[in-house]
GUBAKE-19279 format. One record per residue: residue number from 1; x, y, z of N, C-alpha, C in turn; residue in three letters. Coordinates in Angstrom, 3 decimals. Layout:
// residues N
   i     n_px     n_py     n_pz    ca_px    ca_py    ca_pz     c_px     c_py     c_pz  aa
 NUM        X        Y        Z        X        Y        Z        X        Y        Z Ala
...
This chain:
// residues 212
   i     n_px     n_py     n_pz    ca_px    ca_py    ca_pz     c_px     c_py     c_pz  aa
   1   10.204   17.705   -7.664    9.261   16.821   -7.634    9.079   16.117   -6.390 Met
   2    7.746   15.470   -6.125    7.099   14.606   -5.130    8.114   13.465   -5.305 Ser
   3    7.918   12.308   -4.462    8.648   10.903   -4.977    7.295   10.197   -4.848 Lys
   4    7.507    9.147   -5.303    6.335    8.002   -5.262    6.941    6.876   -4.619 Val
   5    6.432    6.331   -3.274    6.539    5.266   -2.515    5.785    4.403   -2.284 Arg
   6    6.261    3.154   -2.074    5.460    2.050   -1.424    5.931    1.899   -0.268 Val
   7    4.835    1.505    0.724    5.851    1.415    1.950    4.964   -0.010    3.071 His
   8    5.858   -1.129    3.605    5.431   -1.834    4.289    4.279   -3.072    3.609 Asn
   9    4.604   -3.491    2.336    4.682   -4.265    1.350    5.015   -5.537    1.752 Leu
  10    3.861   -6.113    2.610    4.527   -7.928    2.630    4.494   -8.454    1.503 Asn
  11    5.565   -9.699    1.748    5.416  -10.402    0.456    6.080  -12.178    0.880 Ile
  12    5.326  -12.904    0.528    5.476  -13.989    0.999    7.174  -15.008    0.482 Ser
  13    7.381  -15.767    1.001    7.963  -16.424    0.433    8.268  -16.833   -1.242 Leu
  14    6.767  -17.246   -1.220    6.581  -17.240   -2.751    6.346  -16.780   -3.555 Asp
  15    6.468  -15.306   -3.043    6.131  -14.213   -3.723    4.754  -13.453   -3.897 Gly
  16    4.084  -13.521   -2.800    2.548  -13.169   -2.764    2.475  -11.948   -2.284 Phe
  17    2.013  -11.059   -2.217    1.343  -10.121   -1.280   -0.395   -9.654   -1.120 Ser
  18   -0.922  -11.096   -1.581   -2.616  -10.890   -1.313   -2.944  -12.291   -1.896 Ala
  19   -4.041  -12.907   -1.728   -4.751  -13.798   -2.171   -5.639  -13.371   -2.832 Gly
  20   -6.014  -14.724   -4.044   -6.516  -14.362   -5.043   -8.272  -13.625   -5.089 Gly
  21   -8.807  -13.679   -3.810  -10.136  -13.109   -3.819  -10.409  -12.301   -2.611 Thr
  22  -10.953  -11.385   -2.709  -11.351  -10.367   -1.971  -12.680  -10.862   -1.322 Val
  23  -12.922  -10.440    0.078  -14.268  -10.865    0.348  -14.468  -10.038    1.730 Thr
  24  -15.821   -9.704    2.207  -15.815   -8.958    3.067  -15.339   -9.303    4.603 Tyr
  25  -15.227  -11.019    4.584  -14.828  -11.511    5.871  -13.227  -11.428    5.734 Asp
  26  -12.176  -11.556    4.507  -11.414  -11.844    3.810  -10.725  -10.807    3.149 Lys
  27  -10.401   -9.707    3.897  -10.014   -8.687    2.749   -8.776   -8.525    2.576 Pro
  28   -7.535   -9.276    2.344   -6.979   -9.781    1.603   -6.675  -11.225    0.956 Ile
  29   -8.101  -11.686    0.839   -8.260  -13.111    0.525   -7.710  -14.514    1.394 Gly
  30   -6.777  -15.065    0.954   -6.210  -16.059    1.708   -4.835  -15.898    2.337 Glu
  31   -4.417  -15.029    2.156   -2.984  -14.632    2.374   -2.860  -13.622    3.680 Ala
  32   -4.123  -13.789    4.812   -3.994  -13.173    6.231   -2.572  -13.835    6.877 Ser
  33   -1.721  -14.830    6.629   -0.740  -14.724    7.839    0.851  -13.685    7.265 Arg
  34    0.220  -13.331    6.236    1.301  -11.833    5.632    1.205  -11.200    6.932 Leu
  35    0.193  -10.596    7.708    0.380  -10.101    8.309   -0.117  -10.136   10.182 Phe
  36    0.216  -11.344   10.338    0.434  -11.732   11.575    1.526  -10.943   12.770 Asp
  37    2.349  -10.617   11.910    3.576   -9.614   12.241    3.085   -8.134   12.563 His
  38    2.356   -7.877   11.917    2.024   -6.316   11.922    1.163   -5.551   13.148 Phe
  39    2.002   -4.898   13.648    1.675   -3.706   14.769    0.992   -2.345   13.999 Asp
  40    0.130   -2.477   13.703   -0.464   -1.081   12.818   -0.364    0.204   13.278 Gly
  41    0.325    0.131   15.197    0.418    1.397   15.846    1.098    2.158   15.275 Arg
  42    2.103    1.696   14.533    3.507    2.075   14.630    3.022    2.806   13.450 Val
  43    1.871    2.772   12.627    1.841    3.813   11.219    2.044    5.492   11.508 Ile
  44    1.797    5.737   13.185    1.805    7.111   13.255    3.301    7.492   14.138 Trp
  45    3.975    6.728   13.624    5.188    6.793   14.478    5.492    5.711   15.413 Gly
  46    7.252    5.779   16.205    6.858    4.657   17.403    6.731    5.070   18.652 Val
  47    6.429    6.486   18.747    5.484    6.593   20.270    4.392    5.909   20.246 His
  48    3.603    5.524   19.170    2.381    4.611   19.179    2.348    3.246   19.511 Gly
  49    3.470    2.742   20.165    3.862    1.818   21.014    3.871    1.921   22.309 Ile
  50    3.693    2.664   23.013    3.611    2.928   24.118    4.722    2.409   25.066 Gly
  51    4.864    1.871   25.973    6.144    1.819   26.784    6.854    0.464   26.287 Gly
  52    6.795   -0.184   25.281    7.367   -1.519   24.869    8.908   -0.801   24.241 Glu
  53    9.465   -2.446   24.137   10.536   -1.787   23.267   10.301   -1.343   22.016 Ala
  54   11.529   -0.628   21.317   11.480   -0.035   20.188   12.363   -1.241   19.565 Ile
  55   11.627   -1.599   18.680   12.259   -3.100   17.162   12.828   -2.408   16.284 Arg
  56   13.684   -2.853   15.836   14.551   -2.917   14.306   13.153   -2.707   13.648 Ala
  57   12.030   -3.679   13.569   10.953   -3.958   12.681   10.062   -2.237   13.001 Asp
  58    9.811   -2.134   14.324    9.090   -0.897   14.830    9.716    0.581   13.608 His
  59   11.265    0.542   13.425   11.844    2.139   13.317   11.324    1.643   11.778 Met
  60   11.432    0.701   10.815   11.430    0.503    9.666   10.176    0.442    8.753 Leu
  61    9.083    0.273    9.591    7.553    0.195    9.133    7.123    1.755    9.428 Thr
  62    7.772    2.292   10.683    7.016    3.633   11.084    7.297    4.646   10.134 Ser
  63    8.273    4.901    8.737    8.334    5.634    7.686    6.954    5.531    7.315 Ala
  64    6.040    5.052    7.245    4.543    4.772    6.283    3.989    6.268    5.916 Trp
  65    4.164    7.214    7.011    3.570    8.300    6.922    4.275    9.479    6.772 Asn
  66    5.590    9.333    6.997    6.349   10.424    7.195    6.974   11.489    5.480 Gln
  67    6.463   12.798    5.448    6.169   13.309    4.421    5.205   12.965    3.448 Gly
  68    4.142   12.084    3.350    3.039   11.511    2.978    1.791   12.816    2.307 Ile
  69    1.605   13.350    1.396    0.536   14.040    1.187   -0.239   13.610    0.819 Gly
  70   -0.417   12.323    0.035   -1.534   11.573   -0.773   -1.562   10.487   -0.966 Val
  71   -2.428    9.529   -1.006   -2.131    8.017   -1.470   -3.326    7.656   -2.549 Glu
  72   -2.440    6.564   -3.173   -2.857    6.188   -4.153   -3.570    4.453   -3.972 Ile
  73   -4.472    4.066   -4.109   -5.035    2.444   -3.840   -5.660    2.036   -4.536 Met
  74   -5.595    0.518   -4.856   -6.520    0.372   -5.839   -7.934   -0.285   -5.468 Gly
  75   -8.939   -0.236   -6.258  -10.299   -0.445   -5.749  -10.525   -1.850   -4.339 Arg
  76   -9.651   -2.748   -4.588   -9.849   -3.538   -3.991   -9.315   -3.613   -2.497 Arg
  77   -8.305   -2.493   -2.331   -7.917   -2.286   -1.117   -9.331   -1.225   -0.342 Lys
  78   -9.715   -0.896   -1.216  -11.322   -0.334   -0.526  -12.143   -1.034   -0.052 Phe
  79  -12.438   -2.041   -0.884  -13.499   -2.845   -0.622  -13.626   -4.087   -1.597 Gly
  80  -14.214   -4.800   -1.181  -14.634   -6.197   -2.004  -15.331   -5.999   -3.260 Pro
  81  -15.996   -4.912   -3.544  -17.178   -4.604   -4.796  -16.833   -4.993   -5.811 Gln
  82  -17.295   -5.173   -6.724  -16.703   -5.383   -7.939  -17.772   -4.975   -8.952 Thr
  83  -17.352   -4.478  -10.010  -18.743   -3.546  -10.897  -19.306   -2.545  -10.581 Gly
  84  -20.299   -1.939  -10.997  -20.785   -0.631  -10.561  -21.040   -0.354   -8.564 Pro
  85  -20.916    0.638   -8.590  -21.218    0.858   -6.992  -22.431    0.544   -6.536 Trp
  86  -22.748   -0.173   -5.448  -24.186   -0.601   -5.082  -24.967    0.710   -4.586 Gly
  87  -26.395    0.520   -3.838  -26.755    1.239   -3.146  -26.303    1.453   -1.287 Asp
  88  -25.160    0.509   -1.060  -25.317    0.327    0.484  -24.195    1.759    0.674 Asp
  89  -24.034    1.919    1.958  -23.074    2.900    3.028  -21.803    2.483    3.184 Asp
  90  -21.555    1.401    2.143  -19.655    1.201    2.307  -18.547    2.569    1.952 Trp
  91  -18.298    2.566    3.209  -17.021    3.749    3.226  -15.775    3.169    3.413 Arg
  92  -15.415    2.374    3.203  -14.113    1.399    3.543  -14.107    0.291    4.652 Gly
  93  -12.801   -0.204    4.618  -12.801   -1.422    5.733  -12.149   -0.482    7.329 Trp
  94  -12.131    0.539    6.866  -11.981    1.330    8.288  -12.862    2.317    9.536 Trp
  95  -13.964    1.969    9.130  -14.871    2.791    9.842  -14.946    3.777    9.838 Gly
  96  -15.385    5.115   10.950  -15.320    6.542   10.898  -14.165    7.285   10.891 Asp
  97  -12.922    6.417   11.029  -11.590    6.882   11.352  -10.391    6.177   10.252 Glu
  98  -10.696    6.388    9.446   -9.590    5.827    8.467   -8.141    6.408    8.692 Pro
  99   -7.183    5.563    8.517   -5.967    6.072    9.003   -5.012    7.204    7.896 Pro
 100   -5.510    7.208    7.127   -4.883    7.897    5.964   -4.677    9.529    6.568 Phe
 101   -6.076   10.248    6.735   -5.691   11.640    6.881   -5.405   12.291    5.875 Arg
 102   -5.014   11.874    4.563   -5.402   12.707    3.459   -5.827   12.557    2.446 Thr
 103   -5.913   12.981    1.089   -6.964   12.463    0.094   -5.989   11.113   -0.116 Pro
 104   -7.104   10.063   -0.744   -6.432    9.194   -1.445   -7.428    8.710   -2.734 Val
 105   -6.525    8.496   -3.367   -7.532    8.309   -4.714   -7.599    6.756   -4.790 Val
 106   -8.717    6.485   -5.434   -9.462    5.091   -5.155   -9.311    4.668   -7.055 Val
 107   -8.162    3.911   -7.450   -7.958    3.651   -8.735   -9.503    2.527   -9.096 Leu
 108  -10.350    2.885   -9.913  -11.996    2.124  -10.234  -12.181    2.439  -11.528 Thr
 109  -12.879    1.544  -12.182  -13.584    2.160  -13.660  -15.016    2.473  -13.718 His
 110  -15.197    2.505  -12.264  -16.245    3.372  -11.858  -16.333    4.206  -11.119 His
 111  -16.503    5.695  -11.345  -16.318    6.909  -10.807  -17.376    7.040   -9.831 Glu
 112  -17.462    7.758   -9.197  -18.308    8.246   -7.870  -17.708    9.906   -7.397 Arg
 113  -18.897    9.865   -6.966  -18.516   11.074   -5.711  -17.683   10.736   -4.947 Ala
 114  -16.856   11.981   -4.085  -15.853   11.706   -2.882  -16.378   11.483   -1.598 Pro
 115  -16.047   10.504   -0.765  -16.267    9.953    0.366  -15.370   11.110    1.369 Ile
 116  -16.035   11.624    2.151  -14.823   12.549    3.018  -15.253   12.466    4.832 Glu
 117  -14.206   12.313    5.647  -14.328   12.396    6.916  -14.153   13.228    7.669 Phe
 118  -14.162   13.516    9.165  -13.996   14.654    9.534  -12.445   14.568    9.934 Glu
 119  -11.601   13.387    9.564  -10.668   13.489   10.274   -9.274   13.781    9.405 Asn
 120   -9.844   14.423    7.803   -8.802   14.887    6.781   -8.616   13.821    5.712 Gly
 121   -9.626   12.488    5.886   -9.447   11.423    4.595  -10.399   11.906    3.942 Thr
 122  -10.229   11.970    2.504  -11.167   11.952    1.685  -10.912   11.275    0.403 Val
 123  -11.970   10.563    0.030  -11.417    9.241   -1.134  -11.941   10.036   -2.461 Phe
 124  -11.274    9.978   -3.388  -11.473   10.425   -4.727  -11.417    9.177   -5.321 His
 125  -12.435    9.119   -6.325  -12.652    7.626   -7.269  -12.056    8.256   -8.867 Phe
 126  -11.470    7.407   -9.387  -10.657    7.749  -10.548  -10.922    6.620  -11.371 Val
 127  -11.178    7.158  -12.846  -10.751    5.936  -13.608   -9.798    6.638  -14.520 Asp
 128   -8.442    6.125  -13.983   -7.218    6.479  -15.101   -6.003    5.388  -14.923 Ala
 129   -5.185    5.361  -15.948   -4.051    4.714  -15.687   -3.209    5.068  -14.779 His
 130   -1.805    4.896  -14.752   -1.047    5.176  -13.575   -0.308    6.447  -13.710 Ala
 131   -0.060    6.596  -15.134    0.423    8.433  -15.203   -0.937    9.609  -14.778 Ala
 132   -1.798    9.157  -15.241   -2.900   10.036  -15.204   -3.478    9.850  -13.466 Glu
 133   -3.107    9.014  -12.773   -3.467    9.046  -11.674   -2.497    9.758  -10.976 Ala
 134   -1.599    9.606  -10.951   -0.346   10.188  -10.202   -0.475   11.559  -10.886 Leu
 135   -0.607   12.165  -11.705   -0.774   13.467  -11.838   -1.986   14.271  -11.142 Glu
 136   -3.089   13.428  -11.114   -4.479   13.315  -10.158   -4.032   13.833   -8.828 Phe
 137   -3.340   12.987   -8.239   -2.949   12.880   -6.811   -2.453   14.266   -6.495 Ala
 138   -0.797   14.254   -7.587   -0.126   15.363   -7.052   -0.839   16.607   -6.967 Arg
 139   -1.802   17.026   -8.069   -3.138   18.266   -7.766   -3.536   18.134   -6.277 Gly
 140   -3.779   16.898   -5.750   -4.348   17.190   -4.438   -4.303   17.992   -3.216 Leu
 141   -2.653   17.368   -3.105   -1.774   17.891   -2.035   -0.524   18.009   -2.053 Ala
 142    0.376   18.836   -1.622    1.596   18.467   -1.537    1.874   17.282   -0.886 Asp
 143    3.506   17.063   -0.671    4.103   15.711   -0.242    4.428   14.516   -1.350 Gly
 144    4.904   14.003   -0.672    5.198   12.566   -1.561    3.513   11.675   -1.812 Asp
 145    3.984   11.084   -2.855    2.671   10.003   -2.726    2.899    8.564   -2.694 Val
 146    2.232    8.203   -1.728    2.557    6.666   -1.221    1.785    5.643   -2.379 Arg
 147    2.107    4.672   -2.610    1.144    3.686   -3.296    0.883    2.979   -2.157 Leu
 148   -0.312    2.759   -1.940   -0.980    1.615   -1.140   -1.372    0.419   -0.590 Gly
 149   -1.382    0.356   -2.536   -1.741   -1.539   -2.913   -3.155   -1.361   -3.294 Gly
 150   -3.458   -2.425   -3.398   -2.669   -3.990   -3.542   -1.545   -4.096   -4.284 Gly
 151   -1.186   -5.687   -4.706   -0.149   -5.516   -5.440   -0.510   -5.189   -6.801 Pro
 152   -1.664   -5.424   -7.436   -1.773   -4.966   -8.714   -1.731   -4.046   -9.425 Thr
 153   -2.411   -2.666   -8.198   -2.157   -1.650   -8.368   -0.651   -0.716   -8.383 Ser
 154   -0.055   -1.788   -7.657    1.527   -1.016   -7.165    2.591   -1.817   -8.652 Ile
 155    1.760   -2.833   -9.091    2.092   -3.756  -10.312    2.371   -2.633  -11.783 Arg
 156    1.353   -1.973  -11.636    1.129   -1.113  -13.012    2.032    0.051  -12.596 Glu
 157    2.212    0.792  -11.600    3.104    1.836  -11.432    4.666    1.548  -11.828 Phe
 158    4.898    0.312  -11.293    5.946   -0.570  -11.482    6.274   -0.645  -13.160 Leu
 159    5.564   -1.179  -13.774    5.592   -1.325  -15.251    5.363   -0.112  -15.994 Gln
 160    4.992    1.460  -15.499    5.281    2.753  -16.178    6.312    3.048  -15.452 Ala
 161    7.297    2.704  -14.499    8.366    3.587  -14.591    8.158    4.592  -13.552 Asp
 162    7.042    4.173  -12.338    6.719    5.847  -11.950    6.922    5.738  -10.712 Leu
 163    7.831    4.735   -9.864    8.068    4.162   -8.351    9.306    4.865   -7.858 Val
 164    9.653    5.492   -7.326   10.885    5.738   -6.630   11.156    5.303   -5.640 Asp
 165   10.457    4.944   -4.355   11.324    3.983   -3.649   10.425    2.862   -3.065 Phe
 166   10.724    1.821   -3.082   10.036    0.601   -2.316   10.494    0.151   -1.139 Met
 167    9.739    0.039   -0.365   10.171   -0.861    1.435    9.404   -2.308    1.445 His
 168    9.892   -3.404    0.810    9.074   -4.521    0.813    9.667   -5.321    1.961 Leu
 169    8.625   -6.053    2.740    8.941   -6.997    4.177    8.718   -8.306    3.609 Val
 170    9.920   -9.558    3.459    9.424  -10.750    2.998    9.286  -11.108    4.220 Thr
 171    8.035  -11.797    4.182    7.405  -12.774    5.270    7.856  -14.086    5.429 Val
 172    8.644  -14.687    6.243    9.041  -16.516    6.501    7.538  -16.937    6.577 Pro
 173    6.419  -17.337    5.327    5.277  -18.084    5.106    5.215  -18.305    3.750 Val
 174    4.755  -19.424    3.412    4.243  -19.633    2.129    2.726  -19.282    1.752 Val
 175    2.377  -18.741    0.940    1.048  -18.551    0.723    0.273  -19.834   -0.155 Val
 176    1.237  -19.785   -1.401    0.438  -21.225   -1.930    0.039  -20.247   -3.536 Gly
 177   -0.763  -18.967   -3.066   -1.167  -19.033   -4.841   -1.625  -17.515   -4.564 Ala
 178   -1.812  -16.655   -5.385   -2.900  -15.209   -4.987   -1.888  -14.334   -6.118 Gly
 179   -1.938  -12.864   -5.669   -1.329  -12.013   -6.693   -0.206  -11.208   -6.115 Val
 180    1.105  -11.095   -6.974    2.242  -10.765   -6.977    2.384   -9.428   -7.786 Ser
 181    3.608   -8.864   -7.175    3.851   -6.972   -7.991    5.195   -7.584   -8.662 Ile
 182    5.129   -9.153   -8.920    6.613   -9.183   -9.891    6.330   -9.303  -11.472 Trp
 183    4.966  -10.151  -11.883    4.640   -9.873  -12.839    4.533   -9.420  -13.759 Asp
 184    5.250   -9.713  -15.148    5.626   -8.514  -15.748    6.544   -7.651  -15.576 Gly
 185    7.571   -7.839  -14.488    8.607   -6.778  -14.404    9.845   -7.461  -13.997 Cys
 186   10.356   -8.264  -15.082   11.554   -8.674  -15.763   12.589   -7.486  -15.449 Ala
 187   13.834   -7.685  -14.921   14.693   -6.986  -14.938   14.531   -5.498  -14.032 Asp
 188   13.714   -5.853  -13.620   12.879   -4.418  -12.600   14.138   -3.797  -11.847 Leu
 189   15.516   -4.915  -11.081   16.073   -4.633  -10.360   17.027   -3.716  -10.687 Gln
 190   17.380   -3.475  -11.909   18.360   -2.822  -12.532   18.034   -1.268  -12.393 Asp
 191   16.718   -0.979  -12.175   16.106    0.227  -11.682   16.675    0.799  -10.371 Arg
 192   17.265    0.172   -9.881   17.195    0.604   -8.147   18.252   -0.211   -8.029 Phe
 193   18.731    0.625   -6.606   19.671    0.148   -5.725   19.080   -0.571   -4.592 Asp
 194   19.588   -1.788   -4.216   18.638   -2.301   -3.144   19.830   -2.635   -1.725 Val
 195   19.149   -2.640   -0.749   19.502   -2.594    0.503   18.609   -3.752    1.552 Glu
 196   19.265   -4.850    1.743   18.310   -5.860    2.475   18.604   -5.913    4.322 Ser
 197   17.678   -6.120    4.882   17.983   -6.035    6.245   17.349   -7.179    6.721 Val
 198   17.923   -8.073    8.067   16.764   -9.229    8.510   17.093   -9.005   10.032 Thr
 199   15.920   -8.991   10.468   15.833   -8.825   11.728   15.579   -9.767   12.641 Thr
 200   15.660   -9.775   13.885   15.511  -10.558   15.092   14.059  -11.584   14.480 Gly
 201   12.999  -11.034   14.513   11.919  -11.606   14.411   11.738  -12.781   12.954 Ser
 202   12.985  -12.281   12.316   12.689  -13.349   11.334   12.431  -12.760    9.615 Gly
 203   11.716  -11.369    9.801   11.498  -10.242    8.673   12.483  -10.098    7.754 Leu
 204   12.651   -9.660    6.723   13.572   -9.311    5.645   12.791   -8.026    4.932 Thr
 205   13.600   -6.789    5.399   13.270   -5.510    4.809   13.943   -5.215    3.790 His
 206   13.482   -4.824    2.244   14.424   -4.261    1.388   13.946   -2.900    1.182 Gln
 207   14.660   -2.440    0.982   14.897   -0.953    0.614   14.946   -0.750   -0.877 Leu
 208   14.430   -0.535   -1.747   14.554   -0.052   -3.057   14.717    1.767   -3.165 Trp
 209   15.595    2.257   -3.926   16.004    3.275   -4.088   15.956    3.455   -5.664 Asn
 210   15.469    4.254   -6.303   15.499    4.519   -7.790   17.300    4.687   -7.957 Arg
 211   17.888    4.585   -9.100   19.094    5.101   -9.238   19.026    6.074  -10.058 Lys
 212   20.141    6.872   -9.457   19.593    8.574  -10.424   20.985    8.742  -11.276 Arg
């Protein structure tokens, strides 16, 4: 059975992974400082950083795409809209080259026709609970399933006990308010073995592996 994985989920010192309000100008609300350190080139492997030194942060974040066949994301990761879809031509934050290159399941109460891109990314819009969405995603492609966020959708999968692995990155900033994956997840750590690695950048990487 394929694994369900979370990668590169940034968390502030006060426990938040996104701001409370998403807009066209602020894709993660008031929590943009969580991503000041992130070098998006490494999601396709450390070769993407060119001639620069390969640091521990690069090695840990570059596992994002290894063995992944499909992603599941919440609607707010796809765009800032709420309610029924409008008549605009919104196709996600990423323009004509979304980085996924796999099927992507977008969780929404308002289903619509899939959106396809030439690089292999196909967004499917599904109204389903966590277990149903996971079954649908596994039917789209082989390989592991990545939970891409935001924190609300990841929390739903944690509460349903469907997550096998999490890579969480604690960033030394305080956001003050926002959305957390931890609400309603008391005693979650009892289901996982947890390793922590702090790098020279000040980031702390936690690797959560489900106990077998």
